[in-house]
C-alpha positions in Angstrom: 31.8 -42.8 -28.2 33.9 -43.3 -31.5 33.3 -46.9 -31.3 29.5 -46.6 -30.9 29.1 -46.3 -27.2 25.9 -44.2 -26.8 26.5 -43.7 -23.0 30.0 -42.2 -23.9 28.4 -39.9 -26.4 25.8 -38.7 -23.8 28.5 -38.1 -21.4 30.4 -36.0 -24.0 27.4 -34.0 -24.9 26.8 -33.1 -21.2 30.2 -32.0 -20.9 30.4 -29.7 -23.9 26.7 -28.6 -24.3 27.1 -25.4 -22.1 30.1 -24.1 -24.0 28.6 -24.8 -27.4 25.2 -23.3 -26.3 26.9 -20.1 -25.1 28.9 -19.5 -28.1 25.8 -20.1 -30.4 23.6 -17.9 -28.3 26.1 -15.0 -28.5 26.5 -15.4 -32.1 22.8 -15.8 -33.1 21.2 -13.7 -30.3 18.1 -16.2 -30.2 17.6 -18.9 -27.9 15.8 -21.4 -30.1 18.2 -20.6 -32.8 21.2 -21.3 -30.6 19.7 -24.5 -29.2 18.8 -25.7 -32.9 22.5 -24.8 -33.8 24.0 -26.8 -30.8 21.8 -29.8 -31.7 23.2 -29.7 -35.3 26.6 -29.3 -34.0 26.3 -32.4 -31.8 24.6 -34.3 -34.8 27.6 -33.4 -36.8 29.9 -34.6 -34.1 28.1 -38.0 -33.9 28.3 -38.4 -37.6 32.0 -37.3 -37.6 32.8 -40.3 -35.0 35.9 -41.9 -36.2 37.0 -39.2 -38.5 38.2 -37.0 -35.3 41.6 -38.7 -34.9 42.9 -36.5 -32.0 40.6 -36.3 -28.9 42.8 -33.5 -27.7 41.5 -31.3 -30.4 37.9 -32.1 -29.8 37.1 -28.8 -28.1 38.6 -26.9 -31.1 36.5 -28.9 -33.4 33.4 -28.3 -31.5 34.1 -24.5 -31.4 34.8 -24.4 -35.2 31.6 -26.4 -35.9 29.5 -24.3 -33.8 30.8 -21.2 -35.5 30.0 -22.8 -38.9 26.6 -23.7 -38.0 25.8 -20.4 -36.5 27.1 -18.8 -39.7 24.9 -20.9 -41.9 21.8 -20.0 -39.6 22.8 -16.3 -40.0 22.7 -16.7 -43.6 19.2 -18.1 -43.7 17.8 -15.5 -41.3 19.2 -13.0 -38.7 16.9 -12.0 -35.8 18.4 -9.9 -33.3 16.7 -11.3 -30.2 16.6 -9.2 -27.1 15.1 -9.4 -23.6 11.9 -7.5 -23.9 12.0 -4.4 -21.8 8.6 -5.2 -20.1 10.2 -8.1 -18.5 12.9 -6.1 -16.9 10.4 -3.4 -15.9 8.2 -6.0 -14.1 11.2 -7.2 -12.4 11.8 -3.7 -11.2 8.4 -3.4 -9.9 8.7 -6.6 -8.2 11.4 -5.2 -6.0 14.3 -7.0 -7.8 16.2 -4.0 -9.2 19.6 -5.7 -9.4 18.1 -8.5 -11.6 16.4 -5.9 -13.7 19.5 -3.9 -14.1 21.4 -7.3 -15.1 18.8 -8.1 -17.8 18.9 -4.6 -19.1 22.6 -4.6 -19.3 22.7 -8.1 -21.0 20.0 -6.9 -23.4 22.1 -3.9 -24.3 25.2 -6.0 -24.9 23.2 -8.4 -27.0 22.0 -5.5 -29.1 25.6 -4.2 -29.5 26.7 -7.5 -30.5 24.1 -7.8 -33.1 25.5 -4.4 -34.8 28.9 -6.0 -35.0 29.9 -7.8 -38.4 29.8 -11.6 -38.4 33.6 -12.0 -38.1 33.9 -9.4 -35.6 31.2 -10.7 -33.5 32.7 -14.3 -33.7 36.2 -13.2 -32.7 34.8 -11.2 -29.7 32.5 -14.1 -28.5 35.3 -16.5 -28.8 38.2 -14.5 -27.4 36.5 -12.2 -24.8 33.4 -14.0 -23.7 34.7 -17.7 -24.0 38.2 -16.8 -23.2 39.7 -18.8 -26.0 43.4 -18.0 -27.0 44.1 -16.3 -30.2 45.4 -19.3 -31.8 42.2 -21.3 -30.9 40.0 -18.4 -32.2 41.9 -18.5 -35.4 41.4 -22.2 -35.7 37.8 -22.0 -34.8 37.1 -19.3 -37.3 39.5 -20.7 -40.0 41.5 -17.6 -40.4 45.0 -16.4 -39.5 45.9 -15.1 -36.0 46.7 -11.5 -37.2 43.2 -11.4 -38.9 41.7 -12.3 -35.5 43.5 -9.5 -33.9 42.3 -7.3 -36.6 38.5 -8.5 -36.0 39.0 -8.1 -32.2 40.4 -4.6 -32.3 37.6 -3.4 -34.7 34.9 -5.2 -32.6 36.2 -3.6 -29.4 36.2 -0.2 -30.9 32.8 -0.6 -32.3 31.4 -2.0 -28.9 32.7 0.9 -27.1 31.2 3.4 -29.6 27.8 1.7 -29.7 27.7 1.3 -25.8 29.0 4.9 -25.3 26.4 6.3 -27.6 23.5 4.4 -25.8 24.9 5.9 -22.4 
């Protein structure tokens, strides 16, 4: 890929796309915005090419770039996308109550995430949802590890309060 092999780059995109998309979707809350952010992230990766010297750190570069692109998109426009309740209600009437409950829960979690501050949401998504280590989260966000812990603590407390208030 770094030497211009298009197939190698396609393979890399296939391997990393799901992770980047998950992060972007959780940070942005909108499927189209997330897909656009991921596309921009991979465009940046393609252009970065030979400037990435250590392939072992590629995942960290990808997370950091995805977070930065998502931040830029949020600055342009924040739209807290949630699953329309009618869709979950239709699933319930179709007899798929478990799927309806899952969609409603996912919707509530996305709404709660949307109420967090940007840094809190990023820390929570990268650590608790994506499972990155604190050091990796700090690198992706460009902040100190102790600051990540602070953001995580605040985010978890706010999520607990928000979800408790909603029942």
